[in-house]
mmCIF file of the N, C-alpha and C atoms, coordinates in Angstrom:
data_MODEL
# 
_entry.id   MODEL 
# 
loop_
_atom_site.group_PDB 
_atom_site.id 
_atom_site.type_symbol 
_atom_site.label_atom_id 
_atom_site.label_alt_id 
_atom_site.label_comp_id 
_atom_site.label_asym_id 
_atom_site.label_entity_id 
_atom_site.label_seq_id 
_atom_site.pdbx_PDB_ins_code 
_atom_site.Cartn_x 
_atom_site.Cartn_y 
_atom_site.Cartn_z 
_atom_site.occupancy 
_atom_site.B_iso_or_equiv 
_atom_site.pdbx_formal_charge 
_atom_site.auth_seq_id 
_atom_site.auth_comp_id 
_atom_site.auth_asym_id 
_atom_site.auth_atom_id 
_atom_site.pdbx_PDB_model_num 
ATOM 1   N N  . MET A 1 1  ? -18.022 -46.961 -26.894 1.00 0.00 ? 1  MET A N  1 
ATOM 2   C CA . MET A 1 1  ? -17.160 -46.594 -25.791 1.00 0.00 ? 1  MET A CA 1 
ATOM 3   C C  . MET A 1 1  ? -15.925 -45.840 -26.296 1.00 0.00 ? 1  MET A C  1 
ATOM 4   N N  . MET A 1 2  ? -15.409 -46.184 -27.438 1.00 0.00 ? 2  MET A N  1 
ATOM 5   C CA . MET A 1 2  ? -14.221 -45.539 -27.973 1.00 0.00 ? 2  MET A CA 1 
ATOM 6   C C  . MET A 1 2  ? -14.493 -44.085 -28.359 1.00 0.00 ? 2  MET A C  1 
ATOM 7   N N  . ALA A 1 3  ? -15.669 -43.782 -28.833 1.00 0.00 ? 3  ALA A N  1 
ATOM 8   C CA . ALA A 1 3  ? -15.981 -42.424 -29.273 1.00 0.00 ? 3  ALA A CA 1 
ATOM 9   C C  . ALA A 1 3  ? -16.000 -41.451 -28.094 1.00 0.00 ? 3  ALA A C  1 
ATOM 10  N N  . ARG A 1 4  ? -16.400 -41.913 -26.918 1.00 0.00 ? 4  ARG A N  1 
ATOM 11  C CA . ARG A 1 4  ? -16.486 -41.015 -25.768 1.00 0.00 ? 4  ARG A CA 1 
ATOM 12  C C  . ARG A 1 4  ? -15.129 -40.796 -25.093 1.00 0.00 ? 4  ARG A C  1 
ATOM 13  N N  . GLU A 1 5  ? -14.251 -41.716 -25.223 1.00 0.00 ? 5  GLU A N  1 
ATOM 14  C CA . GLU A 1 5  ? -12.965 -41.592 -24.548 1.00 0.00 ? 5  GLU A CA 1 
ATOM 15  C C  . GLU A 1 5  ? -12.153 -40.387 -25.026 1.00 0.00 ? 5  GLU A C  1 
ATOM 16  N N  . PRO A 1 6  ? -11.986 -40.146 -26.326 1.00 0.00 ? 6  PRO A N  1 
ATOM 17  C CA . PRO A 1 6  ? -11.250 -38.956 -26.763 1.00 0.00 ? 6  PRO A CA 1 
ATOM 18  C C  . PRO A 1 6  ? -11.908 -37.659 -26.281 1.00 0.00 ? 6  PRO A C  1 
ATOM 19  N N  . ASP A 1 7  ? -13.232 -37.617 -26.262 1.00 0.00 ? 7  ASP A N  1 
ATOM 20  C CA . ASP A 1 7  ? -13.914 -36.422 -25.770 1.00 0.00 ? 7  ASP A CA 1 
ATOM 21  C C  . ASP A 1 7  ? -13.552 -36.162 -24.319 1.00 0.00 ? 7  ASP A C  1 
ATOM 22  N N  . SER A 1 8  ? -13.488 -37.215 -23.535 1.00 0.00 ? 8  SER A N  1 
ATOM 23  C CA . SER A 1 8  ? -13.162 -37.051 -22.126 1.00 0.00 ? 8  SER A CA 1 
ATOM 24  C C  . SER A 1 8  ? -11.754 -36.484 -21.950 1.00 0.00 ? 8  SER A C  1 
ATOM 25  N N  . VAL A 1 9  ? -10.818 -36.954 -22.759 1.00 0.00 ? 9  VAL A N  1 
ATOM 26  C CA . VAL A 1 9  ? -9.439  -36.468 -22.679 1.00 0.00 ? 9  VAL A CA 1 
ATOM 27  C C  . VAL A 1 9  ? -9.388  -35.001 -23.099 1.00 0.00 ? 9  VAL A C  1 
ATOM 28  N N  . VAL A 1 10 ? -10.085 -34.676 -24.168 1.00 0.00 ? 10 VAL A N  1 
ATOM 29  C CA . VAL A 1 10 ? -10.106 -33.297 -24.658 1.00 0.00 ? 10 VAL A CA 1 
ATOM 30  C C  . VAL A 1 10 ? -10.765 -32.390 -23.632 1.00 0.00 ? 10 VAL A C  1 
ATOM 31  N N  . LEU A 1 11 ? -11.878 -32.816 -23.087 1.00 0.00 ? 11 LEU A N  1 
ATOM 32  C CA . LEU A 1 11 ? -12.562 -32.001 -22.088 1.00 0.00 ? 11 LEU A CA 1 
ATOM 33  C C  . LEU A 1 11 ? -11.693 -31.805 -20.850 1.00 0.00 ? 11 LEU A C  1 
ATOM 34  N N  . GLN A 1 12 ? -11.003 -32.846 -20.439 1.00 0.00 ? 12 GLN A N  1 
ATOM 35  C CA . GLN A 1 12 ? -10.108 -32.730 -19.290 1.00 0.00 ? 12 GLN A CA 1 
ATOM 36  C C  . GLN A 1 12 ? -8.998  -31.721 -19.566 1.00 0.00 ? 12 GLN A C  1 
ATOM 37  N N  . LEU A 1 13 ? -8.414  -31.800 -20.760 1.00 0.00 ? 13 LEU A N  1 
ATOM 38  C CA . LEU A 1 13 ? -7.363  -30.849 -21.119 1.00 0.00 ? 13 LEU A CA 1 
ATOM 39  C C  . LEU A 1 13 ? -7.902  -29.420 -21.177 1.00 0.00 ? 13 LEU A C  1 
ATOM 40  N N  . LEU A 1 14 ? -9.092  -29.265 -21.721 1.00 0.00 ? 14 LEU A N  1 
ATOM 41  C CA . LEU A 1 14 ? -9.700  -27.935 -21.777 1.00 0.00 ? 14 LEU A CA 1 
ATOM 42  C C  . LEU A 1 14 ? -9.963  -27.382 -20.375 1.00 0.00 ? 14 LEU A C  1 
ATOM 43  N N  . ARG A 1 15 ? -10.397 -28.222 -19.466 1.00 0.00 ? 15 ARG A N  1 
ATOM 44  C CA . ARG A 1 15 ? -10.618 -27.783 -18.084 1.00 0.00 ? 15 ARG A CA 1 
ATOM 45  C C  . ARG A 1 15 ? -9.307  -27.348 -17.426 1.00 0.00 ? 15 ARG A C  1 
ATOM 46  N N  . GLU A 1 16 ? -8.260  -28.124 -17.673 1.00 0.00 ? 16 GLU A N  1 
ATOM 47  C CA . GLU A 1 16 ? -6.951  -27.768 -17.123 1.00 0.00 ? 16 GLU A CA 1 
ATOM 48  C C  . GLU A 1 16 ? -6.466  -26.441 -17.707 1.00 0.00 ? 16 GLU A C  1 
ATOM 49  N N  . MET A 1 17 ? -6.655  -26.262 -19.005 1.00 0.00 ? 17 MET A N  1 
ATOM 50  C CA . MET A 1 17 ? -6.252  -25.023 -19.655 1.00 0.00 ? 17 MET A CA 1 
ATOM 51  C C  . MET A 1 17 ? -7.049  -23.837 -19.101 1.00 0.00 ? 17 MET A C  1 
ATOM 52  N N  . ARG A 1 18 ? -8.335  -24.046 -18.880 1.00 0.00 ? 18 ARG A N  1 
ATOM 53  C CA . ARG A 1 18 ? -9.169  -22.984 -18.324 1.00 0.00 ? 18 ARG A CA 1 
ATOM 54  C C  . ARG A 1 18 ? -8.655  -22.581 -16.943 1.00 0.00 ? 18 ARG A C  1 
ATOM 55  N N  . GLY A 1 19 ? -8.290  -23.567 -16.144 1.00 0.00 ? 19 GLY A N  1 
ATOM 56  C CA . GLY A 1 19 ? -7.736  -23.272 -14.822 1.00 0.00 ? 19 GLY A CA 1 
ATOM 57  C C  . GLY A 1 19 ? -6.436  -22.500 -14.907 1.00 0.00 ? 19 GLY A C  1 
ATOM 58  N N  . GLU A 1 20 ? -5.571  -22.905 -15.824 1.00 0.00 ? 20 GLU A N  1 
ATOM 59  C CA . GLU A 1 20 ? -4.293  -22.205 -16.007 1.00 0.00 ? 20 GLU A CA 1 
ATOM 60  C C  . GLU A 1 20 ? -4.518  -20.771 -16.486 1.00 0.00 ? 20 GLU A C  1 
ATOM 61  N N  . ILE A 1 21 ? -5.441  -20.597 -17.397 1.00 0.00 ? 21 ILE A N  1 
ATOM 62  C CA . ILE A 1 21 ? -5.748  -19.253 -17.903 1.00 0.00 ? 21 ILE A CA 1 
ATOM 63  C C  . ILE A 1 21 ? -6.293  -18.378 -16.783 1.00 0.00 ? 21 ILE A C  1 
ATOM 64  N N  . ALA A 1 22 ? -7.141  -18.928 -15.946 1.00 0.00 ? 22 ALA A N  1 
ATOM 65  C CA . ALA A 1 22 ? -7.684  -18.164 -14.812 1.00 0.00 ? 22 ALA A CA 1 
ATOM 66  C C  . ALA A 1 22 ? -6.556  -17.742 -13.870 1.00 0.00 ? 22 ALA A C  1 
ATOM 67  N N  . ALA A 1 23 ? -5.614  -18.649 -13.631 1.00 0.00 ? 23 ALA A N  1 
ATOM 68  C CA . ALA A 1 23 ? -4.479  -18.319 -12.762 1.00 0.00 ? 23 ALA A CA 1 
ATOM 69  C C  . ALA A 1 23 ? -3.616  -17.224 -13.386 1.00 0.00 ? 23 ALA A C  1 
ATOM 70  N N  . LEU A 1 24 ? -3.409  -17.294 -14.699 1.00 0.00 ? 24 LEU A N  1 
ATOM 71  C CA . LEU A 1 24 ? -2.629  -16.268 -15.391 1.00 0.00 ? 24 LEU A CA 1 
ATOM 72  C C  . LEU A 1 24 ? -3.325  -14.911 -15.333 1.00 0.00 ? 24 LEU A C  1 
ATOM 73  N N  . ARG A 1 25 ? -4.639  -14.907 -15.488 1.00 0.00 ? 25 ARG A N  1 
ATOM 74  C CA . ARG A 1 25 ? -5.395  -13.648 -15.406 1.00 0.00 ? 25 ARG A CA 1 
ATOM 75  C C  . ARG A 1 25 ? -5.256  -13.034 -14.014 1.00 0.00 ? 25 ARG A C  1 
ATOM 76  N N  . GLU A 1 26 ? -5.351  -13.864 -13.003 1.00 0.00 ? 26 GLU A N  1 
ATOM 77  C CA . GLU A 1 26 ? -5.214  -13.363 -11.628 1.00 0.00 ? 26 GLU A CA 1 
ATOM 78  C C  . GLU A 1 26 ? -3.819  -12.788 -11.412 1.00 0.00 ? 26 GLU A C  1 
ATOM 79  N N  . SER A 1 27 ? -2.816  -13.509 -11.896 1.00 0.00 ? 27 SER A N  1 
ATOM 80  C CA . SER A 1 27 ? -1.441  -13.039 -11.756 1.00 0.00 ? 27 SER A CA 1 
ATOM 81  C C  . SER A 1 27 ? -1.241  -11.723 -12.508 1.00 0.00 ? 27 SER A C  1 
ATOM 82  N N  . ALA A 1 28 ? -1.787  -11.629 -13.717 1.00 0.00 ? 28 ALA A N  1 
ATOM 83  C CA . ALA A 1 28 ? -1.669  -10.399 -14.503 1.00 0.00 ? 28 ALA A CA 1 
ATOM 84  C C  . ALA A 1 28 ? -2.356  -9.245  -13.786 1.00 0.00 ? 28 ALA A C  1 
ATOM 85  N N  . SER A 1 29 ? -3.478  -9.516  -13.175 1.00 0.00 ? 29 SER A N  1 
ATOM 86  C CA . SER A 1 29 ? -4.188  -8.479  -12.432 1.00 0.00 ? 29 SER A CA 1 
ATOM 87  C C  . SER A 1 29 ? -3.354  -7.992  -11.245 1.00 0.00 ? 29 SER A C  1 
ATOM 88  N N  . GLU A 1 30 ? -2.745  -8.923  -10.529 1.00 0.00 ? 30 GLU A N  1 
ATOM 89  C CA . GLU A 1 30 ? -1.877  -8.558  -9.405  1.00 0.00 ? 30 GLU A CA 1 
ATOM 90  C C  . GLU A 1 30 ? -0.688  -7.723  -9.881  1.00 0.00 ? 30 GLU A C  1 
ATOM 91  N N  . HIS A 1 31 ? -0.090  -8.133  -11.003 1.00 0.00 ? 31 HIS A N  1 
ATOM 92  C CA . HIS A 1 31 ? 1.043   -7.384  -11.544 1.00 0.00 ? 31 HIS A CA 1 
ATOM 93  C C  . HIS A 1 31 ? 0.607   -5.986  -11.974 1.00 0.00 ? 31 HIS A C  1 
ATOM 94  N N  . SER A 1 32 ? -0.572  -5.891  -12.529 1.00 0.00 ? 32 SER A N  1 
ATOM 95  C CA . SER A 1 32 ? -1.094  -4.591  -12.943 1.00 0.00 ? 32 SER A CA 1 
ATOM 96  C C  . SER A 1 32 ? -1.217  -3.659  -11.741 1.00 0.00 ? 32 SER A C  1 
ATOM 97  N N  . GLU A 1 33 ? -1.721  -4.171  -10.632 1.00 0.00 ? 33 GLU A N  1 
ATOM 98  C CA . GLU A 1 33 ? -1.844  -3.361  -9.422  1.00 0.00 ? 33 GLU A CA 1 
ATOM 99  C C  . GLU A 1 33 ? -0.465  -2.947  -8.892  1.00 0.00 ? 33 GLU A C  1 
ATOM 100 N N  . LEU A 1 34 ? 0.490   -3.866  -8.949  1.00 0.00 ? 34 LEU A N  1 
ATOM 101 C CA . LEU A 1 34 ? 1.854   -3.534  -8.509  1.00 0.00 ? 34 LEU A CA 1 
ATOM 102 C C  . LEU A 1 34 ? 2.470   -2.446  -9.381  1.00 0.00 ? 34 LEU A C  1 
ATOM 103 N N  . PHE A 1 35 ? 2.261   -2.551  -10.709 1.00 0.00 ? 35 PHE A N  1 
ATOM 104 C CA . PHE A 1 35 ? 2.797   -1.534  -11.605 1.00 0.00 ? 35 PHE A CA 1 
ATOM 105 C C  . PHE A 1 35 ? 2.146   -0.177  -11.363 1.00 0.00 ? 35 PHE A C  1 
ATOM 106 N N  . LYS A 1 36 ? 0.858   -0.167  -11.063 1.00 0.00 ? 36 LYS A N  1 
ATOM 107 C CA . LYS A 1 36 ? 0.189   1.098   -10.744 1.00 0.00 ? 36 LYS A CA 1 
ATOM 108 C C  . LYS A 1 36 ? 0.822   1.729   -9.508  1.00 0.00 ? 36 LYS A C  1 
ATOM 109 N N  . ALA A 1 37 ? 1.077   0.913   -8.499  1.00 0.00 ? 37 ALA A N  1 
ATOM 110 C CA . ALA A 1 37 ? 1.700   1.421   -7.272  1.00 0.00 ? 37 ALA A CA 1 
ATOM 111 C C  . ALA A 1 37 ? 3.112   1.930   -7.557  1.00 0.00 ? 37 ALA A C  1 
ATOM 112 N N  . LEU A 1 38 ? 3.864   1.206   -8.369  1.00 0.00 ? 38 LEU A N  1 
ATOM 113 C CA . LEU A 1 38 ? 5.224   1.632   -8.718  1.00 0.00 ? 38 LEU A CA 1 
ATOM 114 C C  . LEU A 1 38 ? 5.210   2.943   -9.494  1.00 0.00 ? 38 LEU A C  1 
ATOM 115 N N  . ARG A 1 39 ? 4.274   3.075   -10.434 1.00 0.00 ? 39 ARG A N  1 
ATOM 116 C CA . ARG A 1 39 ? 4.166   4.326   -11.197 1.00 0.00 ? 39 ARG A CA 1 
ATOM 117 C C  . ARG A 1 39 ? 3.875   5.499   -10.268 1.00 0.00 ? 39 ARG A C  1 
ATOM 118 N N  . LYS A 1 40 ? 2.991   5.273   -9.292  1.00 0.00 ? 40 LYS A N  1 
ATOM 119 C CA . LYS A 1 40 ? 2.668   6.327   -8.333  1.00 0.00 ? 40 LYS A CA 1 
ATOM 120 C C  . LYS A 1 40 ? 3.909   6.680   -7.518  1.00 0.00 ? 40 LYS A C  1 
ATOM 121 N N  . ASP A 1 41 ? 4.642   5.663   -7.069  1.00 0.00 ? 41 ASP A N  1 
ATOM 122 C CA . ASP A 1 41 ? 5.872   5.918   -6.305  1.00 0.00 ? 41 ASP A CA 1 
ATOM 123 C C  . ASP A 1 41 ? 6.878   6.724   -7.126  1.00 0.00 ? 41 ASP A C  1 
ATOM 124 N N  . VAL A 1 42 ? 7.032   6.379   -8.396  1.00 0.00 ? 42 VAL A N  1 
ATOM 125 C CA . VAL A 1 42 ? 7.971   7.096   -9.261  1.00 0.00 ? 42 VAL A CA 1 
ATOM 126 C C  . VAL A 1 42 ? 7.521   8.546   -9.428  1.00 0.00 ? 42 VAL A C  1 
ATOM 127 N N  . ARG A 1 43 ? 6.227   8.757   -9.653  1.00 0.00 ? 43 ARG A N  1 
ATOM 128 C CA . ARG A 1 43 ? 5.718   10.133  -9.776  1.00 0.00 ? 43 ARG A CA 1 
ATOM 129 C C  . ARG A 1 43 ? 5.963   10.915  -8.487  1.00 0.00 ? 43 ARG A C  1 
ATOM 130 N N  . ASP A 1 44 ? 5.725   10.271  -7.354  1.00 0.00 ? 44 ASP A N  1 
ATOM 131 C CA . ASP A 1 44 ? 5.962   10.937  -6.074  1.00 0.00 ? 44 ASP A CA 1 
ATOM 132 C C  . ASP A 1 44 ? 7.429   11.322  -5.918  1.00 0.00 ? 44 ASP A C  1 
ATOM 133 N N  . TRP A 1 45 ? 8.328   10.405  -6.286  1.00 0.00 ? 45 TRP A N  1 
ATOM 134 C CA . TRP A 1 45 ? 9.763   10.704  -6.196  1.00 0.00 ? 45 TRP A CA 1 
ATOM 135 C C  . TRP A 1 45 ? 10.146  11.822  -7.150  1.00 0.00 ? 45 TRP A C  1 
ATOM 136 N N  . GLN A 1 46 ? 9.573   11.814  -8.351  1.00 0.00 ? 46 GLN A N  1 
ATOM 137 C CA . GLN A 1 46 ? 9.869   12.882  -9.309  1.00 0.00 ? 46 GLN A CA 1 
ATOM 138 C C  . GLN A 1 46 ? 9.443   14.235  -8.745  1.00 0.00 ? 46 GLN A C  1 
ATOM 139 N N  . GLU A 1 47 ? 8.280   14.258  -8.139  1.00 0.00 ? 47 GLU A N  1 
ATOM 140 C CA . GLU A 1 47 ? 7.798   15.503  -7.546  1.00 0.00 ? 47 GLU A CA 1 
ATOM 141 C C  . GLU A 1 47 ? 8.704   15.944  -6.390  1.00 0.00 ? 47 GLU A C  1 
ATOM 142 N N  . THR A 1 48 ? 9.108   15.003  -5.568  1.00 0.00 ? 48 THR A N  1 
ATOM 143 C CA . THR A 1 48 ? 10.000  15.314  -4.444  1.00 0.00 ? 48 THR A CA 1 
ATOM 144 C C  . THR A 1 48 ? 11.336  15.852  -4.943  1.00 0.00 ? 48 THR A C  1 
ATOM 145 N N  . ILE A 1 49 ? 11.890  15.203  -5.963  1.00 0.00 ? 49 ILE A N  1 
ATOM 146 C CA . ILE A 1 49 ? 13.178  15.639  -6.516  1.00 0.00 ? 49 ILE A CA 1 
ATOM 147 C C  . ILE A 1 49 ? 13.048  17.017  -7.148  1.00 0.00 ? 49 ILE A C  1 
ATOM 148 N N  . ALA A 1 50 ? 11.959  17.245  -7.874  1.00 0.00 ? 50 ALA A N  1 
ATOM 149 C CA . ALA A 1 50 ? 11.756  18.559  -8.486  1.00 0.00 ? 50 ALA A CA 1 
ATOM 150 C C  . ALA A 1 50 ? 11.633  19.636  -7.416  1.00 0.00 ? 50 ALA A C  1 
ATOM 151 N N  . THR A 1 51 ? 10.906  19.336  -6.354  1.00 0.00 ? 51 THR A N  1 
ATOM 152 C CA . THR A 1 51 ? 10.748  20.305  -5.267  1.00 0.00 ? 51 THR A CA 1 
ATOM 153 C C  . THR A 1 51 ? 12.086  20.572  -4.592  1.00 0.00 ? 51 THR A C  1 
ATOM 154 N N  . ALA A 1 52 ? 12.814  19.516  -4.295  1.00 0.00 ? 52 ALA A N  1 
ATOM 155 C CA . ALA A 1 52 ? 14.121  19.678  -3.644  1.00 0.00 ? 52 ALA A CA 1 
ATOM 156 C C  . ALA A 1 52 ? 15.079  20.452  -4.542  1.00 0.00 ? 52 ALA A C  1 
ATOM 157 N N  . SER A 1 53 ? 15.046  20.188  -5.833  1.00 0.00 ? 53 SER A N  1 
ATOM 158 C CA . SER A 1 53 ? 15.912  20.916  -6.769  1.00 0.00 ? 53 SER A CA 1 
ATOM 159 C C  . SER A 1 53 ? 15.533  22.392  -6.798  1.00 0.00 ? 53 SER A C  1 
ATOM 160 N N  . GLY A 1 54 ? 14.243  22.660  -6.765  1.00 0.00 ? 54 GLY A N  1 
ATOM 161 C CA . GLY A 1 54 ? 13.779  24.046  -6.737  1.00 0.00 ? 54 GLY A CA 1 
ATOM 162 C C  . GLY A 1 54 ? 14.247  24.759  -5.487  1.00 0.00 ? 54 GLY A C  1 
ATOM 163 N N  . PHE A 1 55 ? 14.139  24.091  -4.339  1.00 0.00 ? 55 PHE A N  1 
ATOM 164 C CA . PHE A 1 55 ? 14.623  24.687  -3.088  1.00 0.00 ? 55 PHE A CA 1 
ATOM 165 C C  . PHE A 1 55 ? 16.123  24.937  -3.143  1.00 0.00 ? 55 PHE A C  1 
ATOM 166 N N  . ALA A 1 56 ? 16.860  23.970  -3.678  1.00 0.00 ? 56 ALA A N  1 
ATOM 167 C CA . ALA A 1 56 ? 18.315  24.114  -3.764  1.00 0.00 ? 56 ALA A CA 1 
ATOM 168 C C  . ALA A 1 56 ? 18.681  25.267  -4.698  1.00 0.00 ? 56 ALA A C  1 
ATOM 169 N N  . ALA A 1 57 ? 18.003  25.374  -5.823  1.00 0.00 ? 57 ALA A N  1 
ATOM 170 C CA . ALA A 1 57 ? 18.289  26.460  -6.764  1.00 0.00 ? 57 ALA A CA 1 
ATOM 171 C C  . ALA A 1 57 ? 17.957  27.810  -6.118  1.00 0.00 ? 57 ALA A C  1 
ATOM 172 N N  . HIS A 1 58 ? 16.827  27.869  -5.441  1.00 0.00 ? 58 HIS A N  1 
ATOM 173 C CA . HIS A 1 58 ? 16.431  29.108  -4.771  1.00 0.00 ? 58 HIS A CA 1 
ATOM 174 C C  . HIS A 1 58 ? 17.463  29.488  -3.710  1.00 0.00 ? 58 HIS A C  1 
ATOM 175 N N  . ALA A 1 59 ? 17.900  28.514  -2.931  1.00 0.00 ? 59 ALA A N  1 
ATOM 176 C CA . ALA A 1 59 ? 18.901  28.784  -1.892  1.00 0.00 ? 59 ALA A CA 1 
ATOM 177 C C  . ALA A 1 59 ? 20.209  29.245  -2.515  1.00 0.00 ? 59 ALA A C  1 
ATOM 178 N N  . ASN A 1 60 ? 20.576  28.649  -3.624  1.00 0.00 ? 60 ASN A N  1 
ATOM 179 C CA . ASN A 1 60 ? 21.817  29.030  -4.302  1.00 0.00 ? 60 ASN A CA 1 
ATOM 180 C C  . ASN A 1 60 ? 21.725  30.469  -4.816  1.00 0.00 ? 60 ASN A C  1 
ATOM 181 N N  . ILE A 1 61 ? 20.607  30.796  -5.441  1.00 0.00 ? 61 ILE A N  1 
ATOM 182 C CA . ILE A 1 61 ? 20.412  32.165  -5.953  1.00 0.00 ? 61 ILE A CA 1 
ATOM 183 C C  . ILE A 1 61 ? 20.392  33.158  -4.795  1.00 0.00 ? 61 ILE A C  1 
ATOM 184 N N  . ARG A 1 62 ? 19.697  32.778  -3.727  1.00 0.00 ? 62 ARG A N  1 
ATOM 185 C CA . ARG A 1 62 ? 19.631  33.651  -2.546  1.00 0.00 ? 62 ARG A CA 1 
ATOM 186 C C  . ARG A 1 62 ? 21.030  33.838  -1.955  1.00 0.00 ? 62 ARG A C  1 
ATOM 187 N N  . GLY A 1 63 ? 21.790  32.773  -1.888  1.00 0.00 ? 63 GLY A N  1 
ATOM 188 C CA . GLY A 1 63 ? 23.159  32.861  -1.369  1.00 0.00 ? 63 GLY A CA 1 
ATOM 189 C C  . GLY A 1 63 ? 24.031  33.756  -2.230  1.00 0.00 ? 63 GLY A C  1 
ATOM 190 N N  . GLN A 1 64 ? 23.901  33.636  -3.533  1.00 0.00 ? 64 GLN A N  1 
ATOM 191 C CA . GLN A 1 64 ? 24.677  34.486  -4.442  1.00 0.00 ? 64 GLN A CA 1 
ATOM 192 C C  . GLN A 1 64 ? 24.269  35.945  -4.276  1.00 0.00 ? 64 GLN A C  1 
ATOM 193 N N  . SER A 1 65 ? 22.989  36.178  -4.085  1.00 0.00 ? 65 SER A N  1 
ATOM 194 C CA . SER A 1 65 ? 22.492  37.537  -3.887  1.00 0.00 ? 65 SER A CA 1 
ATOM 195 C C  . SER A 1 65 ? 23.070  38.141  -2.612  1.00 0.00 ? 65 SER A C  1 
ATOM 196 N N  . LEU A 1 66 ? 23.086  37.342  -1.559  1.00 0.00 ? 66 LEU A N  1 
ATOM 197 C CA . LEU A 1 66 ? 23.647  37.831  -0.298  1.00 0.00 ? 66 LEU A CA 1 
ATOM 198 C C  . LEU A 1 66 ? 25.144  38.069  -0.407  1.00 0.00 ? 66 LEU A C  1 
ATOM 199 N N  . ASP A 1 67 ? 25.844  37.180  -1.129  1.00 0.00 ? 67 ASP A N  1 
ATOM 200 C CA . ASP A 1 67 ? 27.281  37.331  -1.324  1.00 0.00 ? 67 ASP A CA 1 
ATOM 201 C C  . ASP A 1 67 ? 27.568  38.615  -2.110  1.00 0.00 ? 67 ASP A C  1 
ATOM 202 N N  . ALA A 1 68 ? 26.731  38.915  -3.089  1.00 0.00 ? 68 ALA A N  1 
ATOM 203 C CA . ALA A 1 68 ? 26.937  40.099  -3.923  1.00 0.00 ? 68 ALA A CA 1 
ATOM 204 C C  . ALA A 1 68 ? 26.754  41.364  -3.099  1.00 0.00 ? 68 ALA A C  1 
ATOM 205 N N  . ARG A 1 69 ? 25.925  41.309  -2.090  1.00 0.00 ? 69 ARG A N  1 
ATOM 206 C CA . ARG A 1 69 ? 25.670  42.479  -1.254  1.00 0.00 ? 69 ARG A CA 1 
ATOM 207 C C  . ARG A 1 69 ? 26.708  42.669  -0.155  1.00 0.00 ? 69 ARG A C  1 
ATOM 208 N N  . SER A 1 70 ? 27.352  41.599  0.239   1.00 0.00 ? 70 SER A N  1 
ATOM 209 C CA . SER A 1 70 ? 28.264  41.705  1.392   1.00 0.00 ? 70 SER A CA 1 
ATOM 210 C C  . SER A 1 70 ? 29.549  42.432  1.017   1.00 0.00 ? 70 SER A C  1 
ATOM 211 N N  . PRO A 1 71 ? 29.940  43.378  1.829   1.00 0.00 ? 71 PRO A N  1 
ATOM 212 C CA . PRO A 1 71 ? 31.146  44.170  1.519   1.00 0.00 ? 71 PRO A CA 1 
ATOM 213 C C  . PRO A 1 71 ? 32.418  43.499  2.058   1.00 0.00 ? 71 PRO A C  1 
ATOM 214 N N  . ILE A 1 72 ? 32.913  42.522  1.356   1.00 0.00 ? 72 ILE A N  1 
ATOM 215 C CA . ILE A 1 72 ? 34.150  41.869  1.814   1.00 0.00 ? 72 ILE A CA 1 
ATOM 216 C C  . ILE A 1 72 ? 35.278  42.212  0.897   1.00 0.00 ? 72 ILE A C  1 
# 
C-alpha cells in the first residue's frame, strides 16, 4: 500500500501541472492573436500618418507655388 501512495501523489501533481500548462498555452495563444491585431493597427496608423504627411507636404508645396506666382 505504501508503494502506490507516492505514485498517486506524483500522478495527481502531474495532472495539475498538465492542466496549468494547457491554460498557459491557451492564454499565450490569445495574447498572440491580440499582438497580431495590435501590429496590424500600428501598421494601419503608420500608413495613415504617412499618407496624411504626404498630403500636408503636397499642400504646403502647392501653397508655396501659388504664393510665388501671386503678384503682391
